VEXDREN-2710 file (C-alpha; in Angstrom, 1 decimal):
% VEXDREN-2710
k/r/px/py/pz
1/MET/10.2/2.0/4.7
2/LEU/10.7/5.8/4.1
3/TYR/13.1/7.8/2.1
4/ASP/14.5/10.9/3.8
5/GLN/15.4/13.4/1.1
6/ASP/17.1/15.8/3.5
7/GLU/19.5/13.0/4.7
8/GLY/19.6/11.1/1.4
9/LEU/18.8/7.9/3.4
10/PHE/16.4/5.0/3.0
11/ARG/15.1/4.3/6.5
12/LEU/13.7/0.9/7.4
13/TRP/11.7/-0.1/10.5
14/TYR/11.2/-3.9/10.9
15/LEU/10.3/-6.6/13.3
16/SER/12.6/-9.3/14.5
17/PHE/11.6/-12.4/16.5
18/GLY/13.7/-13.5/19.4
19/SER/13.5/-16.9/17.8
20/TYR/11.4/-17.9/14.8
21/PRO/8.4/-20.1/15.7
22/GLY/9.5/-23.7/15.5
23/LEU/13.1/-23.0/16.3
24/GLY/13.0/-21.7/19.9
25/GLU/10.7/-21.2/22.8
26/PHE/7.3/-19.8/22.1
27/GLY/6.5/-16.4/23.8
28/GLU/9.9/-14.9/23.2
29/PRO/9.9/-11.1/22.6
30/THR/9.5/-9.4/19.3
31/TYR/12.0/-6.6/18.7
32/TYR/11.4/-3.3/16.8
33/CYS/14.6/-2.7/14.8
34/TYR/16.0/0.0/12.5
35/ALA/18.3/0.0/9.4
36/THR/19.5/2.6/6.9
37/SER/20.8/2.6/3.4
38/SER/22.2/5.2/0.9
39/ASP/21.0/3.2/-2.2
40/GLY/18.1/1.1/-1.0
41/LEU/20.0/-2.1/-1.7
42/HIS/22.9/-2.3/0.8
43/TRP/21.9/-1.9/4.4
44/GLU/23.6/-1.0/7.7
45/ARG/22.3/-1.6/11.2
46/PRO/23.3/1.5/13.2
47/HIS/24.3/1.1/16.9
48/LEU/21.6/3.2/18.5
49/GLY/22.4/2.6/22.2
50/MET/18.7/2.6/23.0
51/PHE/17.9/-0.9/24.1
52/ASP/19.6/-3.4/26.4
53/TYR/19.9/-6.8/24.7
54/GLU/21.8/-9.5/26.6
55/GLY/23.7/-6.9/28.6
56/SER/24.6/-4.6/25.7
57/THR/23.0/-1.5/24.0
58/ASP/25.4/-1.9/21.0
59/ASN/22.6/-2.8/18.6
60/ASN/19.9/-1.4/16.3
61/ILE/16.9/-2.3/18.5
62/ILE/14.5/0.6/19.2
63/SER/12.2/-1.4/21.6
64/SER/10.4/-4.6/22.1
65/ASP/6.8/-5.7/22.6
66/ARG/7.5/-6.0/26.3
67/ASN/8.9/-2.5/26.7
68/SER/6.2/0.0/25.7
69/ALA/6.8/-0.6/22.0
70/PRO/5.1/1.9/19.7
71/GLY/3.2/-0.8/17.8
72/PHE/4.6/-0.9/14.3
73/ASN/2.0/-3.3/12.9
74/GLY/1.0/-0.6/10.4
75/SER/2.6/2.1/8.3
76/ILE/4.7/4.9/9.6
77/LEU/3.8/8.4/8.4
78/ASP/6.6/11.0/8.0
79/CYS/4.8/14.3/8.1
80/LYS/7.7/16.7/7.7
81/GLU/5.7/18.8/5.2
82/MET/3.5/19.8/8.2
83/ALA/6.3/21.6/10.0
84/GLY/5.0/24.8/11.5
85/LEU/1.4/23.4/11.3
86/GLU/1.8/20.5/13.7
87/PRO/3.9/20.0/16.9
88/PRO/7.5/18.9/15.9
89/GLU/7.3/16.0/18.4
90/ARG/4.5/14.6/16.3
91/ARG/6.3/14.6/12.9
92/TYR/6.3/10.8/12.8
93/LYS/3.1/9.0/13.4
94/THR/2.1/5.3/13.6
95/ALA/-0.9/3.3/14.9
96/GLY/-1.0/-0.2/16.3
97/TRP/-2.9/-3.0/18.0
98/LEU/-3.0/-2.7/21.7
99/GLY/-4.8/-6.0/22.4
100/ARG/-8.3/-6.3/23.9
101/ASP/-10.2/-4.4/26.6
102/ASP/-11.9/-6.1/29.5
103/ALA/-15.0/-6.8/27.4
104/GLY/-12.9/-8.6/24.8
105/ARG/-13.1/-5.8/22.2
106/GLY/-10.1/-5.1/20.0
107/ILE/-8.4/-1.7/20.6
108/HIS/-5.9/0.4/18.7
109/GLY/-3.7/3.3/19.8
110/VAL/-1.3/5.8/18.2
111/SER/2.3/6.8/18.9
112/PHE/4.4/9.8/18.0
113/SER/8.1/10.6/17.5
114/HIS/10.2/13.6/16.5
115/ASP/12.9/11.5/14.9
116/GLY/11.4/8.1/14.1
117/LEU/13.4/6.4/16.8
118/ARG/12.2/7.7/20.2
119/TRP/8.5/7.1/20.4
120/GLN/5.8/8.0/22.9
121/ARG/2.5/6.4/23.1
122/TYR/-0.4/8.8/23.1
123/GLU/-1.6/9.2/26.7
124/GLY/-5.2/9.1/25.5
125/ASN/-5.0/5.6/23.9
126/PRO/-7.0/3.7/22.8
127/VAL/-8.3/5.9/20.0
128/ILE/-10.3/3.1/18.2
129/GLY/-12.1/0.2/19.8
130/GLY/-15.1/-2.0/19.4
131/HIS/-16.4/-5.5/18.7
132/GLY/-15.1/-7.2/15.6
133/ARG/-11.9/-5.1/15.4
134/GLY/-8.9/-7.0/14.0
135/ASP/-5.2/-6.9/14.9
136/ALA/-4.0/-4.6/12.1
137/LEU/-4.5/-1.2/10.7
138/THR/-2.6/1.3/8.5
139/GLY/-2.6/5.0/8.2
140/ALA/-2.7/7.4/5.2
141/LYS/-2.0/11.1/4.6
142/LEU/-5.0/12.7/2.9
143/ARG/-3.9/16.3/2.4
144/GLU/-0.8/18.4/2.9
145/PRO/0.6/21.6/1.5
146/ALA/1.8/19.9/-1.7
147/PHE/-1.7/18.7/-2.6
148/PRO/-4.3/21.0/-4.2
149/GLU/-7.2/21.4/-1.8
150/HIS/-10.0/22.5/-4.2
151/LEU/-10.5/19.2/-5.9
152/PRO/-14.2/18.1/-5.5
153/GLY/-15.0/14.9/-3.9
154/LEU/-11.8/14.4/-1.9
155/PRO/-12.0/14.0/1.9
156/THR/-11.5/17.1/3.9
157/ALA/-9.8/15.3/6.8
158/LYS/-6.0/15.2/7.3
159/TYR/-5.5/11.5/8.0
160/ALA/-7.2/8.2/7.6
161/LEU/-6.9/4.8/9.4
162/PHE/-7.9/1.5/7.9
163/PRO/-8.6/-0.9/10.8
164/LYS/-9.2/-4.6/10.1
165/VAL/-12.7/-5.8/10.9
166/HIS/-14.5/-9.2/10.8
167/PRO/-18.0/-8.9/9.4
168/GLN/-20.2/-12.0/8.7
169/LEU/-20.1/-12.6/5.0
170/GLY/-21.8/-15.8/3.9
171/ARG/-20.8/-18.7/6.1
172/PHE/-17.7/-17.0/7.5
173/ARG/-16.6/-14.0/9.5
174/ARG/-14.0/-12.6/7.2
175/ARG/-11.1/-10.2/7.5
176/SER/-12.2/-6.9/5.8
177/PHE/-11.3/-3.2/6.2
178/ALA/-13.1/-0.2/7.6
179/MET/-12.0/3.4/7.3
180/CYS/-12.1/6.3/9.7
181/THR/-10.7/9.9/9.4
182/SER/-9.1/12.4/11.7
183/GLU/-8.9/16.2/12.1
184/ASP/-6.9/18.0/14.8
185/ASP/-8.4/18.0/18.3
186/LEU/-9.4/21.2/20.1
187/GLY/-5.8/21.8/21.2
188/GLY/-4.5/21.6/17.6
189/ASN/-3.0/18.1/18.1
190/PRO/-3.2/15.7/15.1
191/PHE/-4.0/12.0/14.7
192/THR/-5.9/11.5/18.0
193/GLN/-9.6/12.2/17.3
194/TRP/-11.2/9.6/14.9
195/THR/-14.6/9.1/13.4
196/GLU/-16.4/5.8/13.8
197/PRO/-15.0/3.3/11.3
198/GLN/-17.2/2.3/8.4
199/LEU/-16.8/-0.8/6.3
200/VAL/-15.3/0.0/2.9
201/LEU/-13.4/-3.0/1.6
202/ALA/-14.8/-6.6/1.8
203/PRO/-14.5/-9.6/-0.5
204/ASP/-17.3/-10.6/-2.8
205/LEU/-18.4/-13.7/-4.8
206/ARG/-16.0/-13.1/-7.6
207/ASP/-13.2/-13.0/-5.0
208/ASP/-14.2/-16.4/-3.8
209/GLU/-14.3/-17.8/-7.3
210/MET/-10.8/-16.5/-8.0
211/THR/-9.6/-17.9/-4.7
212/GLU/-10.7/-21.3/-5.9
213/GLU/-8.8/-20.8/-9.1
214/ARG/-5.6/-19.7/-7.3
215/LEU/-5.7/-22.5/-4.8
216/ALA/-6.2/-25.1/-7.5
217/ALA/-3.1/-23.7/-9.3
218/ALA/-1.1/-23.7/-6.1
219/LYS/-2.2/-27.2/-4.9
220/SER/1.3/-28.6/-5.1
221/ILE/2.6/-26.3/-2.4
222/LEU/-0.4/-26.4/0.0
223/LEU/0.5/-28.1/3.3
224/TYR/-3.2/-28.2/4.4
225/ASP/-6.3/-28.1/2.2
226/ASN/-10.1/-28.6/2.6
227/PRO/-12.4/-27.3/-0.2
228/GLY/-15.2/-26.6/2.3
229/ASP/-13.0/-24.0/4.0
230/HIS/-12.0/-22.1/0.8
231/ARG/-12.8/-18.4/0.7
232/CYS/-11.2/-15.0/0.1
233/GLU/-10.5/-12.5/2.9
234/PHE/-8.6/-9.2/2.9
235/TYR/-5.6/-9.4/5.2
236/GLY/-4.1/-5.9/4.9
237/VAL/-4.2/-2.7/2.9
238/VAL/-1.8/0.2/2.3
239/VAL/-3.3/3.4/0.9
240/PHE/-1.6/6.5/-0.5
241/ARG/-2.6/9.5/-2.5
242/SER/-1.5/9.9/-6.2
243/GLY/-2.7/13.1/-7.7
244/ASP/-6.5/13.3/-7.1
245/ILE/-7.1/9.7/-6.4
246/PHE/-6.0/7.2/-3.8
247/LEU/-4.3/3.9/-4.6
248/GLY/-4.4/0.9/-2.3
249/LEU/-2.3/-2.3/-2.3
250/LEU/-4.7/-4.9/-0.9
251/TRP/-3.5/-8.2/0.6
252/ILE/-5.6/-11.0/-0.8
253/TYR/-5.9/-13.9/1.7
254/ASP/-6.8/-17.2/0.1
255/ALA/-8.0/-19.4/3.0
256/ALA/-7.4/-23.1/2.3
257/PHE/-7.9/-24.8/5.7
258/GLU/-9.6/-24.2/9.1
259/PHE/-7.3/-25.4/11.9
260/SER/-10.4/-25.8/14.1
261/ARG/-10.6/-29.2/12.3
262/ILE/-7.5/-30.4/14.2
263/GLY/-8.2/-28.6/17.5
264/THR/-6.3/-25.3/17.0
265/ARG/-7.2/-21.8/15.8
266/ASN/-6.7/-19.7/12.7
267/GLN/-6.5/-20.7/9.0
268/TYR/-3.9/-21.9/6.6
269/ALA/-3.8/-19.4/3.7
270/LEU/-1.7/-18.0/0.8
271/VAL/-1.4/-14.2/0.4
272/ASP/-0.6/-11.9/-2.6
273/ILE/-1.2/-8.3/-3.5
274/GLN/-3.8/-6.6/-5.7
275/LEU/-4.3/-3.0/-6.7
276/VAL/-7.4/-0.9/-5.8
277/SER/-8.3/2.8/-6.2
278/SER/-10.8/5.3/-4.8
279/ARG/-11.6/9.0/-5.1
280/ASP/-13.3/9.3/-1.7
281/LEU/-11.9/6.4/0.4
282/ILE/-15.4/4.8/0.6
283/HIS/-16.1/3.5/-2.9
284/TRP/-13.2/1.4/-4.2
285/GLU/-12.5/0.0/-7.7
286/ARG/-10.6/-3.3/-8.2
287/LEU/-8.0/-2.7/-10.9
288/GLY/-6.0/-5.0/-13.3
289/ASN/-8.8/-7.6/-13.5
290/ARG/-8.0/-8.5/-9.9
291/GLN/-4.7/-10.0/-10.9
292/PRO/-1.7/-9.7/-8.5
293/VAL/0.3/-6.6/-8.8
294/ILE/3.0/-8.3/-6.7
295/ALA/2.7/-12.1/-7.3
296/ARG/4.2/-14.8/-5.1
297/GLY/7.5/-16.4/-6.2
298/GLY/7.9/-19.9/-7.5
299/PRO/8.2/-23.0/-5.4
300/GLY/11.2/-22.9/-3.1
301/SER/11.6/-19.1/-3.3
302/PHE/11.6/-17.0/-0.2
303/ASP/8.2/-15.5/-1.2
304/SER/6.5/-18.6/-2.6
305/HIS/3.5/-18.6/-0.2
306/MET/2.8/-15.1/1.2
307/ILE/3.6/-11.5/0.4
308/PHE/3.0/-8.8/3.1
309/PHE/3.3/-5.2/2.2
310/HIS/3.5/-2.4/4.8
311/SER/5.3/0.6/3.1
312/PHE/4.5/3.3/0.6
313/PRO/6.2/3.1/-2.7
314/VAL/9.6/5.0/-2.7
315/THR/10.3/7.2/-5.8
316/VAL/13.8/6.4/-7.2
317/GLY/14.4/8.1/-10.5
318/ASP/11.8/6.9/-13.0
319/GLU/10.7/4.0/-10.8
320/TRP/8.6/3.3/-7.8
321/TRP/10.4/0.9/-5.4
322/VAL/8.1/-1.4/-3.4
323/TYR/9.6/-3.2/-0.4
324/TYR/7.7/-6.2/0.8
325/VAL/8.0/-9.2/3.2
326/GLY/8.1/-12.7/1.6
327/HIS/7.2/-16.0/3.3
328/ASN/7.8/-19.5/2.0
329/GLU/5.2/-21.1/4.2
330/GLY/1.5/-20.4/4.4
331/HIS/-0.3/-18.3/7.0
332/ALA/-0.2/-19.9/10.5
333/ALA/1.3/-23.1/9.0
334/GLN/3.0/-24.1/12.2
335/ALA/-0.3/-24.3/14.1
336/GLY/-0.7/-27.7/12.5
337/TYR/2.8/-29.0/13.0
338/ASP/3.3/-32.2/14.8
339/GLU/6.7/-33.1/16.4
340/ALA/8.0/-34.8/13.3
341/MET/7.1/-31.8/11.1
342/ARG/8.7/-29.4/13.6
343/ARG/11.9/-31.4/13.6
344/GLU/11.9/-31.4/9.7
345/PHE/11.4/-27.6/9.7
346/GLN/14.3/-27.1/12.1
347/ALA/16.6/-29.2/10.0
348/GLU/15.7/-27.5/6.8
349/ALA/16.1/-24.0/8.3
350/ARG/19.5/-24.8/9.7
351/THR/20.7/-26.2/6.3
352/GLY/19.3/-23.3/4.3
353/ARG/16.7/-25.3/2.5
354/ARG/13.9/-23.4/4.3
355/HIS/13.9/-19.6/4.3
356/PHE/12.7/-17.4/7.1
357/PRO/10.5/-14.3/6.3
358/ALA/12.7/-11.8/4.5
359/ILE/12.4/-8.4/2.8
360/GLY/12.2/-8.2/-1.0
361/LEU/12.1/-5.4/-3.5
362/ALA/9.8/-5.0/-6.5
363/LYS/10.3/-2.2/-9.0
364/VAL/7.6/-0.6/-11.3
365/ARG/7.5/2.3/-13.6
366/ARG/6.8/5.5/-11.7
367/GLU/3.0/6.0/-11.5
368/GLY/2.8/3.0/-13.8
369/TYR/1.0/0.2/-11.9
370/VAL/-1.6/0.0/-14.7
371/SER/-2.0/1.4/-18.3
372/ARG/-4.6/1.7/-21.1
373/ASP/-3.0/0.0/-24.1
374/ALA/-3.6/0.1/-27.9
375/GLY/-2.0/-1.9/-30.7
376/ALA/-2.5/-2.2/-34.4
377/GLU/-6.0/-0.8/-34.4
378/GLY/-5.3/2.2/-32.1
379/GLY/-7.9/3.5/-29.7
380/THR/-9.3/6.5/-27.9
381/LEU/-9.9/7.3/-24.2
382/THR/-12.1/10.2/-23.0
383/THR/-11.9/11.3/-19.4
384/ARG/-14.7/12.4/-17.1
385/LEU/-15.0/16.2/-16.5
386/LEU/-11.8/17.4/-14.7
387/GLN/-10.9/20.5/-12.9
388/PRO/-7.4/21.3/-14.1
389/GLY/-4.8/22.2/-11.4
390/GLY/-2.7/24.1/-13.9
391/PRO/-2.5/25.3/-17.5
392/ARG/-0.1/22.7/-18.9
393/LEU/-0.6/19.0/-19.6
394/GLU/2.0/16.3/-19.1
395/VAL/1.4/12.6/-20.1
396/ASN/3.0/9.5/-18.8
397/ALA/3.1/7.2/-21.9
398/ALA/5.2/4.8/-23.9
399/VAL/4.6/5.3/-27.6
400/PRO/6.5/2.9/-30.0
401/GLU/8.2/3.9/-33.2
402/GLY/5.7/4.4/-35.9
403/GLY/2.9/5.3/-33.4
404/ALA/1.7/8.6/-32.0
405/LEU/-0.4/10.0/-29.3
406/THR/-2.5/13.2/-29.5
407/VAL/-4.8/15.0/-27.0
408/GLU/-7.9/17.0/-27.5
409/VAL/-9.2/19.4/-24.8
410/GLN/-13.0/19.5/-24.7
411/ASP/-15.7/21.5/-22.9
412/GLU/-18.4/20.0/-20.8
413/HIS/-20.5/19.3/-23.9
414/GLY/-17.7/17.3/-25.7
415/ARG/-16.7/20.1/-28.1
416/ALA/-13.1/20.8/-28.7
417/LEU/-11.8/24.1/-27.3
418/PRO/-10.7/26.5/-30.0
419/GLY/-7.0/25.8/-30.8
420/PHE/-6.9/22.6/-28.7
421/GLY/-8.5/20.1/-31.0
422/ALA/-6.9/16.8/-32.0
423/ALA/-5.8/18.2/-35.3
424/ASP/-4.0/21.1/-33.5
425/CYS/-2.0/18.8/-31.2
426/THR/1.6/18.0/-32.0
427/PRO/1.8/14.1/-32.0
428/VAL/4.2/12.7/-29.3
429/THR/6.2/9.5/-29.6
430/GLY/8.7/7.7/-27.4
431/ASP/8.7/6.7/-23.8
432/SER/8.5/9.3/-21.1
433/LEU/7.0/10.0/-17.7
434/ARG/6.5/13.6/-18.7
435/HIS/5.6/14.1/-22.3
436/GLN/5.0/17.8/-22.8
437/ILE/1.8/18.2/-24.8
438/ARG/1.7/21.0/-27.3
439/TRP/-0.9/22.4/-29.7
440/GLY/1.2/24.2/-32.2
441/GLU/3.2/26.8/-30.3
442/ARG/0.9/26.6/-27.3
443/ARG/1.4/24.5/-24.2
444/GLY/-2.0/25.2/-22.7
445/ASP/-4.2/28.0/-21.5
446/ASN/-4.6/29.6/-18.1
447/SER/-8.4/29.7/-18.6
448/TRP/-8.5/25.9/-18.0
449/ARG/-8.3/26.6/-14.3
450/GLU/-11.6/28.4/-14.4
451/ARG/-13.7/25.7/-16.0
452/PRO/-14.1/21.9/-16.1
453/VAL/-12.7/20.1/-19.2
454/ARG/-12.5/16.7/-20.7
455/LEU/-9.4/15.2/-22.3
456/ARG/-9.8/12.9/-25.3
457/PHE/-6.6/10.8/-25.9
458/GLN/-6.1/9.4/-29.4
459/LEU/-3.7/6.4/-29.5
460/HIS/-2.9/6.1/-33.2
461/PRO/-2.4/2.6/-34.8
462/SER/1.1/1.2/-34.6
463/ALA/2.9/-2.1/-35.0
464/GLY/3.8/-2.1/-31.3
465/ARG/1.9/-1.5/-28.1
466/THR/1.1/2.1/-27.0
467/ALA/0.7/2.4/-23.3
468/LEU/-1.0/5.3/-21.6
469/TYR/-0.2/5.3/-17.8
470/GLY/-1.4/8.6/-16.6
471/PHE/-1.4/12.4/-17.0
472/ARG/-1.2/15.5/-14.9
473/PHE/-1.8/19.2/-15.2
474/SER/1.2/21.3/-14.1
475/ALA/1.2/24.7/-12.6
476/ASP/3.8/26.3/-14.9
477/GLY/2.6/29.3/-16.8
478/ALA/1.3/28.7/-20.3
END
């Protein structure tokens, strides 16, 4: 999912099965399809005239997995801001699983497009390979003209990929994620030369404990279960930059049953989404006490068992819109179906009692996945040393009636800068993504660009809940 500001269009790329497993013949093609919307809610399937399906090209199919498909099992990057810096035929980028080489090692390749519809696989594929590589990876933009480049600690590369890997962790080989980065090749071509992937995201003992808790709570909907198979894995991750940090939406895979117990492969599992963050793409923090940022729906809903997430959040007004895929059966559930279960599935699907995977929409406050909150007792928050990117401060916060928020700007020793102490700050109230912070008649100081500073936020006591979501320095003159 991408939003094209020039066209005023939401653009959606999605996969469609020739027939859903359990309803038709196995091995039918997977189709890569395209849809558009002016409001993000009501969708049209344009007639592209690109792919012959049952004797007609009057459809919205771009390609299929049997016809040199680009491999959309990861995110699509629209790099229009790189116009003039990169070849126009490489504006759109994606990466995908290409299968295994002759030695049985997983390999991945990249594809490019000038319009997002007509794709060409890179002639130098594969670009990543090796033992233990999984079937999924996603891409991320690390820097572009809109981002400041002087921030310390950020990667200097232009792009990153996050390939799935399977390290041995405890008794199991577990889905985890590595990271590799890319600069242009010697010919100035982007997205083709990659560093060796290094492991950056893997489940730990606390994840296993929480998997046990979640599976116990979901026991009534589990089709298969064996406590000896329980563990946490990471099934996917989508990473994007927000200011001077990177946020990631991490797919949490709660494995409940090994199908090897009944003579087949894979695991039965539930999946939901948690939030992670990093400043360098190597060291990651788990946010929100590892609680789902997108939770599964209730029993019988289309997203009761699994939530898959492939797209970057889309900014719509004061919200981030998050499109995801919901499933109302567990991972690989049909690997354990006998003939009676298959017939039951077919009957329920045809009568509407069983949902197929479908696309859902979750909405969240813009840049508001998490917050630091204070109530009746108030509270303070002091940042690490920051290098301001501008002389004005804007704060994303919801301050209830009767409450107030003030900000003190400090030097590296924790002393208030003259004229920018807490007592100098004009208290702000109300709910805004962009509270303009003032100290008397002043909005800030240009000298902030030349020195590191700390911010000390004071959330004053109130009867309600004060929520501090974030802040940013703007480049407007002081």
